[in-house]
C-alpha positions as CSV (number, residue, x, y, z in Angstrom):
1,M,-18.8,16.0,11.0
2,E,-20.7,12.9,12.1
3,E,-20.5,11.4,8.6
4,D,-16.7,12.0,8.5
5,Q,-16.4,10.2,11.8
6,D,-18.5,7.3,10.6
7,A,-16.3,7.0,7.5
8,L,-13.2,7.0,9.6
9,D,-14.7,4.4,11.9
10,L,-15.6,2.2,9.0
11,A,-12.1,2.6,7.6
12,A,-10.5,1.6,10.9
13,D,-12.7,-1.5,11.2
14,W,-11.9,-2.4,7.6
15,A,-8.2,-2.1,8.4
16,D,-8.6,-4.6,11.2
17,I,-10.7,-7.0,9.2
18,S,-8.3,-6.8,6.2
19,Q,-5.3,-7.7,8.4
20,G,-7.2,-10.7,9.8
21,L,-8.1,-11.9,6.3
22,K,-4.5,-11.5,5.1
23,K,-3.4,-13.7,7.9
24,D,-6.0,-16.4,7.1
25,L,-5.7,-16.3,3.3
26,G,-2.0,-15.5,2.8
27,P,-0.6,-12.5,0.9
28,Q,-1.1,-13.7,-2.6
29,L,-4.8,-14.6,-2.3
30,Y,-5.5,-11.6,-0.2
31,G,-3.6,-9.2,-2.6
32,Q,-5.5,-10.5,-5.6
33,W,-9.1,-10.6,-4.3
34,I,-9.5,-8.8,-0.9
35,K,-7.1,-5.9,-1.3
36,P,-9.0,-4.3,-4.2
37,I,-12.2,-4.1,-2.2
38,Q,-13.3,-0.5,-1.6
39,L,-15.7,0.6,1.1
40,G,-19.1,1.9,-0.1
41,S,-21.9,3.5,1.9
42,F,-23.5,2.1,5.0
43,D,-27.2,2.3,5.3
44,K,-28.0,2.6,9.1
45,D,-31.7,2.0,8.5
46,T,-31.3,-1.4,6.8
47,G,-27.9,-2.3,8.3
48,T,-26.5,-2.8,4.8
49,L,-22.8,-2.1,4.0
50,D,-21.7,-1.9,0.4
51,L,-18.3,-3.4,-0.7
52,F,-17.1,-2.6,-4.2
53,L,-14.7,-4.3,-6.6
54,P,-13.5,-3.1,-9.9
55,T,-14.9,-5.8,-12.2
56,E,-17.9,-8.2,-12.5
57,F,-15.5,-11.1,-12.5
58,S,-13.8,-10.1,-9.2
59,A,-17.1,-9.2,-7.6
60,N,-18.7,-12.5,-8.4
61,W,-15.6,-14.4,-7.4
62,V,-15.4,-12.7,-4.0
63,A,-19.2,-13.0,-3.5
64,D,-19.1,-16.7,-4.2
65,R,-16.1,-17.5,-1.9
66,F,-15.9,-14.9,0.8
67,A,-19.4,-13.3,1.2
68,E,-20.1,-15.3,4.4
69,R,-16.7,-14.7,5.9
70,L,-16.9,-10.9,5.2
71,S,-20.4,-10.7,6.5
72,L,-19.4,-12.4,9.8
73,A,-16.3,-10.3,10.2
74,W,-18.3,-7.1,9.8
75,K,-21.0,-8.2,12.2
76,I,-18.3,-8.9,14.8
77,A,-16.6,-5.6,14.3
78,R,-19.9,-3.5,14.1
79,S,-23.0,-5.0,15.5
80,E,-25.2,-2.6,13.5
81,V,-24.0,-4.2,10.2
82,R,-26.7,-6.8,9.4
83,Q,-25.7,-7.7,5.8
84,V,-22.9,-7.0,3.4
85,R,-23.5,-6.4,-0.3
86,I,-20.7,-7.1,-2.7
87,A,-21.0,-5.4,-6.1
88,V,-19.0,-3.8,-9.0
89,H,-18.1,-0.2,-8.2
90,P,-20.8,2.0,-9.9
91,R,-18.1,4.0,-11.7
92,R,-16.2,0.9,-13.0
93,R,-18.9,-1.1,-14.7
94,A,-17.2,-0.6,-18.0
95,L,-13.5,-0.7,-18.5
96,P,-12.6,3.0,-19.4
97,G,-11.5,3.4,-22.9
98,L,-12.1,-0.2,-23.9
99,N,-15.8,-0.3,-23.3
100,M,-16.2,-4.0,-23.8
101,P,-20.0,-4.8,-23.8
102,G,-19.6,-7.7,-21.5
103,L,-19.1,-5.3,-18.6
104,R,-21.7,-2.6,-19.5
105,M,-24.8,-2.2,-17.4
106,P,-28.1,-1.9,-19.1
107,G,-29.1,1.8,-19.4
108,D,-25.6,3.1,-19.4
109,A,-25.1,5.9,-21.8
110,A,-22.1,4.1,-23.2
111,S,-24.1,1.0,-24.0
112,A,-26.3,2.9,-26.4
113,A,-23.6,5.0,-28.1
114,P,-22.0,3.7,-31.3
115,R,-18.5,2.4,-30.7
116,T,-15.5,3.7,-32.5
117,G,-12.2,2.1,-33.3
118,L,-9.1,3.8,-31.9
119,P,-9.6,6.4,-29.1
120,N,-9.7,9.8,-30.9
121,G,-10.6,12.2,-28.1
122,S,-14.4,11.9,-28.7
123,T,-16.5,11.0,-25.7
124,Q,-18.7,8.9,-28.0
125,G,-18.5,5.2,-27.1
126,M,-16.7,5.9,-23.8
127,A,-18.0,5.0,-20.4
128,P,-20.0,7.8,-18.7
129,H,-17.2,8.6,-16.2
130,M,-14.5,8.4,-19.0
131,A,-14.1,11.9,-20.3
132,P,-11.0,13.7,-21.8
133,D,-8.9,15.3,-19.2
134,M,-6.6,17.0,-21.8
135,A,-7.6,18.5,-25.1
136,G,-8.3,15.6,-27.5
137,G,-7.1,12.9,-25.1
138,F,-7.7,11.1,-21.8
139,A,-6.1,9.5,-18.9
140,S,-8.1,6.5,-17.6
141,G,-8.0,4.7,-14.3
142,L,-5.5,7.0,-12.6
143,D,-5.7,7.9,-9.0
144,P,-5.4,11.7,-8.7
145,S,-3.5,11.5,-5.4
146,L,-0.7,9.3,-6.7
147,T,1.6,11.8,-8.4
148,F,5.4,12.4,-8.4
149,A,4.9,15.3,-6.1
150,E,3.4,12.9,-3.5
151,F,6.1,10.2,-3.9
152,V,8.8,10.3,-1.2
153,A,12.2,9.5,-2.6
154,G,15.1,7.7,-0.9
155,S,18.0,5.5,-1.7
156,A,15.7,2.5,-1.9
157,N,13.6,3.8,-4.8
158,V,15.7,6.4,-6.5
159,L,16.5,4.3,-9.6
160,A,12.9,3.4,-10.2
161,L,11.8,7.0,-9.6
162,N,14.3,8.4,-12.1
163,A,13.4,5.8,-14.7
164,A,9.7,6.6,-14.2
165,Q,10.3,10.3,-14.7
166,R,12.2,9.6,-17.8
167,M,9.3,7.4,-19.1
168,A,6.9,10.3,-18.6
169,A,9.1,13.0,-20.1
170,L,8.6,14.5,-23.6
171,E,11.9,13.1,-24.8
172,I,11.8,9.5,-26.1
173,P,13.1,7.3,-23.4
174,Q,16.3,5.2,-24.1
175,F,14.6,2.1,-22.7
176,S,11.2,0.6,-23.3
177,P,9.3,-1.1,-21.8
178,L,9.9,-0.1,-18.2
179,Y,9.5,-2.9,-15.7
180,L,9.0,-1.9,-12.1
181,K,9.8,-4.7,-9.7
182,A,9.0,-4.4,-6.0
183,S,7.4,-6.4,-3.2
184,T,4.0,-5.6,-1.9
185,G,3.5,-2.0,-0.6
186,Q,6.8,-0.5,-1.7
187,G,5.4,2.1,-4.2
188,K,5.4,0.5,-7.6
189,T,1.6,1.2,-8.1
190,H,2.2,4.8,-7.0
191,L,4.9,5.2,-9.7
192,L,2.6,3.8,-12.4
193,H,-0.1,6.4,-11.6
194,A,2.5,9.1,-11.3
195,I,3.9,8.3,-14.8
196,G,0.4,8.6,-16.2
197,H,-0.3,12.0,-14.6
198,A,3.1,13.4,-15.7
199,F,2.8,12.1,-19.3
200,A,-0.7,13.6,-19.5
201,A,0.6,17.0,-18.4
202,N,3.6,16.8,-20.7
203,R,1.5,15.7,-23.7
204,P,-1.9,17.3,-24.0
205,G,-4.1,15.0,-26.0
206,A,-2.3,11.8,-25.1
207,R,-4.3,8.6,-24.6
208,I,-3.3,6.9,-21.4
209,F,-4.7,3.7,-19.8
210,Y,-3.9,2.1,-16.5
211,C,-5.2,-1.4,-15.6
212,S,-4.3,-4.5,-13.6
213,A,-3.3,-7.7,-15.3
214,E,-6.5,-9.2,-13.9
215,R,-8.6,-6.6,-15.6
216,F,-6.7,-7.1,-18.8
217,M,-7.5,-10.9,-18.7
218,V,-11.2,-10.3,-17.8
219,E,-11.7,-7.9,-20.7
220,F,-9.9,-10.2,-23.1
221,V,-12.2,-13.1,-22.1
222,S,-15.2,-10.8,-22.4
223,A,-14.1,-9.7,-25.8
224,M,-13.8,-13.3,-27.1
225,R,-17.2,-14.2,-25.7
226,Q,-18.8,-11.2,-27.3
227,N,-17.0,-11.6,-30.7
228,E,-15.3,-8.2,-30.1
229,M,-11.7,-9.1,-30.5
230,I,-10.9,-6.8,-33.4
231,E,-12.4,-3.8,-31.5
232,F,-10.6,-4.9,-28.3
233,K,-7.2,-5.0,-30.1
234,S,-7.7,-1.7,-32.0
235,R,-8.7,0.2,-28.9
236,L,-6.0,-1.3,-26.7
237,R,-3.3,-0.5,-29.2
238,G,-4.5,3.0,-29.8
239,F,-3.1,4.2,-26.4
240,D,0.0,6.3,-26.3
241,L,0.9,5.0,-22.8
242,L,-0.2,1.7,-21.4
243,L,0.3,1.0,-17.7
244,V,-0.2,-2.6,-16.5
245,D,0.0,-3.5,-12.8
246,D,0.6,-6.8,-11.1
247,I,1.7,-8.5,-14.2
248,Q,2.5,-11.7,-12.2
249,F,-1.2,-12.5,-12.3
250,I,-1.1,-13.1,-16.1
251,I,0.7,-16.3,-15.3
252,G,-0.7,-19.5,-16.9
253,K,-3.2,-17.8,-19.3
254,S,-1.6,-18.8,-22.6
255,S,-4.2,-17.0,-24.9
256,T,-4.0,-13.8,-22.8
257,Q,-0.2,-14.0,-22.8
258,E,-0.3,-14.3,-26.6
259,E,-2.5,-11.2,-26.9
260,F,-0.4,-9.2,-24.4
261,L,2.7,-10.1,-26.4
262,H,1.2,-8.9,-29.6
263,T,0.0,-5.7,-27.8
264,I,3.6,-5.0,-26.6
265,D,5.0,-5.5,-30.1
266,A,2.3,-3.2,-31.6
267,L,2.8,-0.4,-29.0
268,L,6.6,-0.5,-29.1
269,G,6.6,-0.8,-32.9
270,A,4.5,2.4,-33.1
271,G,6.8,4.3,-30.7
272,K,4.2,4.1,-27.9
273,R,5.2,3.6,-24.3
274,L,4.6,0.7,-22.0
275,V,5.2,0.3,-18.2
276,V,4.5,-2.8,-16.3
277,A,4.9,-3.6,-12.6
278,A,5.2,-6.9,-10.7
279,D,6.3,-8.3,-7.3
280,R,9.1,-10.3,-8.9
281,A,11.7,-10.1,-11.7
282,P,10.7,-11.2,-15.2
283,Q,12.8,-14.3,-15.0
284,A,10.9,-15.3,-11.8
285,L,7.5,-15.3,-13.5
286,D,6.6,-19.0,-13.5
287,G,4.4,-20.1,-16.3
288,V,5.1,-17.2,-18.7
289,E,6.1,-17.9,-22.3
290,Q,9.8,-17.2,-23.1
291,R,8.9,-14.8,-25.8
292,L,6.9,-12.7,-23.4
293,L,9.7,-12.8,-20.8
294,S,12.1,-11.6,-23.5
295,R,9.9,-8.6,-24.3
296,L,9.4,-7.7,-20.7
297,S,13.2,-7.8,-20.1
298,M,14.3,-6.0,-23.2
299,G,13.9,-2.5,-21.7
300,L,14.8,-1.5,-18.1
301,V,14.0,-3.6,-15.0
302,A,14.1,-1.1,-12.1
303,D,14.0,-2.5,-8.6
304,I,12.4,-0.7,-5.6
305,Q,14.1,-2.0,-2.5
306,P,12.4,-2.1,0.9
307,A,12.3,1.3,2.5
308,D,15.1,1.9,5.0
309,I,14.5,3.7,8.2
310,E,15.4,7.1,6.9
311,L,12.9,6.8,4.1
312,R,10.3,5.5,6.4
313,R,10.8,8.6,8.6
314,K,10.5,10.8,5.5
315,I,7.3,9.1,4.5
316,L,5.7,9.5,7.9
317,D,6.8,13.2,8.0
318,A,5.3,13.8,4.6
319,R,2.0,12.1,5.6
320,L,1.8,14.1,8.8
321,A,2.2,17.3,7.0
322,R,-1.4,16.7,5.8
323,Y,-2.8,16.5,9.3
324,A,-2.3,20.0,10.7
325,N,-4.6,19.4,13.7
326,N,-3.1,16.1,14.7
327,Q,-0.2,16.1,17.1
328,V,1.8,12.9,16.8
329,P,4.8,13.0,19.2
330,S,8.2,12.4,17.7
331,D,8.8,9.3,19.8
332,V,5.7,7.7,18.2
333,V,6.9,8.6,14.7
334,E,10.3,7.1,15.6
335,F,8.6,4.0,17.0
336,L,6.5,3.4,13.9
337,S,9.4,4.0,11.5
338,R,11.5,1.5,13.4
339,T,9.0,-1.2,14.0
340,I,6.8,-1.2,10.8
341,S,9.5,-2.1,8.3
342,R,7.9,-4.7,6.0
343,N,6.3,-2.3,3.6
344,V,5.3,1.3,3.2
345,R,1.6,0.6,2.8
346,E,1.5,-1.0,6.3
347,L,3.5,1.9,7.7
348,V,1.1,4.6,6.3
349,G,-1.9,2.4,7.2
350,G,-0.7,2.1,10.8
351,L,-0.4,5.9,11.1
352,N,-3.8,6.5,9.5
353,K,-5.4,4.0,11.9
354,L,-3.8,5.6,14.9
355,I,-4.9,9.1,13.9
356,A,-8.4,7.9,13.1
357,Y,-8.7,6.1,16.5
358,A,-7.4,9.2,18.4
359,Q,-9.9,11.4,16.5
360,L,-12.8,9.1,17.2
361,T,-12.1,8.5,20.9
362,G,-10.6,11.9,21.8
363,Q,-7.5,10.2,23.3
364,P,-4.1,11.8,22.8
365,I,-1.7,10.0,20.5
366,S,1.1,8.3,22.6
367,L,3.5,5.4,22.5
368,Q,1.2,3.4,24.7
369,L,-1.8,4.1,22.4
370,A,0.2,3.0,19.4
371,E,1.2,-0.2,21.0
372,E,-2.4,-1.0,22.0
373,Q,-4.1,-0.2,18.7
374,L,-1.5,-1.5,16.3
375,T,-0.8,-4.9,17.9
376,D,-1.3,-7.0,14.7
377,I,0.8,-4.8,12.5
378,L,3.6,-4.4,15.1
379,S,3.7,-8.1,15.9
380,A,4.0,-9.0,12.2
381,N,6.9,-6.6,11.7
382,R,8.9,-7.0,14.9
383,R,12.1,-8.9,14.9
384,R,12.1,-11.0,18.0
385,I,14.5,-9.0,20.2
386,T,14.8,-10.3,23.7
387,I,15.2,-8.3,27.0
388,D,18.4,-10.3,27.7
389,E,19.8,-9.0,24.3
390,I,18.8,-5.4,25.2
391,Q,20.4,-5.6,28.6
392,R,23.6,-7.1,27.2
393,T,23.8,-4.4,24.5
394,V,23.1,-1.5,26.9
395,C,25.7,-2.8,29.4
396,Q,28.3,-3.0,26.7
397,F,27.4,0.5,25.5
398,Y,27.6,2.2,29.0
399,R,30.4,-0.1,30.3
400,V,28.5,-1.4,33.3
401,D,28.3,-4.9,34.6
402,R,25.4,-7.0,33.5
403,S,24.4,-7.7,37.1
404,E,23.6,-4.0,37.6
405,M,20.4,-4.5,35.6
406,A,18.9,-6.4,38.4
407,S,20.8,-4.8,41.3
408,K,19.3,-2.4,43.9
409,R,22.1,0.1,43.5
410,R,20.9,3.7,42.9
411,A,24.1,5.4,41.7
412,R,23.4,7.6,38.6
413,A,26.0,5.7,36.6
414,V,23.9,2.5,37.1
415,V,20.3,3.9,37.3
416,R,20.4,5.7,33.9
417,P,21.6,2.7,31.8
418,R,19.0,0.5,33.6
419,Q,16.2,3.0,32.8
420,V,17.4,3.1,29.1
421,A,17.2,-0.7,29.0
422,M,13.7,-0.6,30.4
423,Y,12.7,2.0,27.8
424,L,14.1,-0.1,25.0
425,A,12.5,-3.2,26.3
426,K,9.1,-1.5,26.1
427,V,9.8,-0.1,22.6
428,L,11.3,-3.2,21.0
429,T,9.5,-6.1,22.7
430,P,5.8,-7.0,23.2
431,R,6.4,-7.5,26.9
432,S,4.1,-5.8,29.4
433,Y,5.3,-3.5,32.2
434,P,5.1,-6.2,34.9
435,E,7.0,-8.7,32.7
436,I,9.7,-6.1,32.1
437,G,9.9,-5.4,35.8
438,R,10.5,-9.0,36.6
439,K,13.5,-9.1,34.2
440,F,15.1,-6.2,36.1
441,G,15.3,-7.7,39.5
442,G,11.6,-8.1,40.2
443,R,10.9,-4.4,40.1
444,D,7.3,-3.1,40.3
445,H,5.5,-2.1,37.0
446,S,5.3,1.5,38.2
447,T,9.1,1.7,38.2
448,V,9.2,0.6,34.6
449,I,6.5,3.1,33.6
450,H,8.5,5.9,35.3
451,A,11.7,4.8,33.5
452,V,9.9,4.8,30.1
453,R,8.3,8.2,30.6
454,L,11.6,9.7,31.9
455,I,13.6,8.5,28.9
456,E,10.9,9.7,26.5
457,D,11.1,13.1,28.1
458,L,14.9,13.2,28.2
459,R,15.0,12.4,24.5
460,T,13.1,15.6,23.7
461,R,15.3,17.8,25.9
462,D,18.7,16.1,25.9
463,A,20.5,15.6,22.5
464,D,23.1,13.3,24.1
465,M,20.4,11.0,25.5
466,D,18.6,11.0,22.2
467,G,21.8,10.2,20.4
468,D,22.5,7.3,22.8
469,V,19.1,5.8,22.3
470,R,19.3,6.1,18.5
471,T,22.7,4.4,18.5
472,L,21.4,1.5,20.7
473,L,18.3,1.1,18.5
474,R,20.6,0.8,15.4
475,Q,22.8,-1.8,17.2
476,L,19.8,-3.9,18.3
477,E,17.9,-3.8,15.0
478,D,20.8,-4.4,12.6
């Protein structure tokens, strides 16, 4: 139990550190180098924390440029961390299924085994962790948790989901390659992994490989340096399904683009399947050769739009179904789904952080706790709605004069709209209780707290009140 809490504590700290680095470095640099970092073990005796990256190249790059910054951030977050060690993940020292010698570690079983040409179901020549998961075949690099069953569908992603399911089906798809286009954190990587799992289930013996564009480039360079290009090409083109993520990072590498182009032609010519994902459309990939753009565009380009509020609610409900012992009030779920709108990854990350904090501190999850602990995420997502705008909208909705928001009148027809406006001011703005009170005729902060709690309670018991608040939220956030 103590180890589980330590792990949750580390994960919560890493979420905070990651958000800070993302602000400092920008989304592109963060997404390419910091986002892939995985937390390793923490040795309390030596104060050493392990951070893992998928390749030697990325580990060296991060260690050279960010080691000092990462170390300082961890020391600030957790005083017991005395040093940070950046290394390749022990289970990823060789690229599964390709086994280029440049990324093997001395003493690995794979390094001594004779290498074969096309993958043929034998474990010989494969990395130690790369074993067949279907008779005569294998699925490499797939996250077991990212399946179609775990993917929450909505109007924003239905086209991409249907296309992904077709690509994984037994029947030959009408389009190939499939190009998944979505901004960061909207589910394209989830769909890539889900295609791999479904294809493996539908085709026992299939050879499936998932990698990022960065890993593709690293392995390509390694193969050239080691004089292993023939082996590299034969193994890569022996897969039945190739899944390549973050293709935008292949930009500007002419030799790698040339090899990727030949790989696409070879796979499609042999009736194999290819799925790529990127954060922009093919035509928006600057620095990519026209021939490669043509190949990427020749199949189906399926967009994943930003999740709307209904989809965000469904995603939170699906995630909460996994936490039987965690009571997250409905107003907190509504608050998160409305305010964290930039991407799904932030939404789920915010919920996970909130649950982890509540478990570790023993505090009940509440709207106030969410606001206190998710400040960075919420401030990055909030549209700047003002209290004046809220008062104006509420007065129009309830047909009361704007001056009543600051008046001393206590008639029910005036008090209830005023309380609703105070509640919305707390939910939709970063203002404190005293600041809100000043905007409502100089009222004390305790009056605002009472109003917020009252409306929260009424929403759970009174369907009409809940309907009024939902309508006002839509009007203010549209």
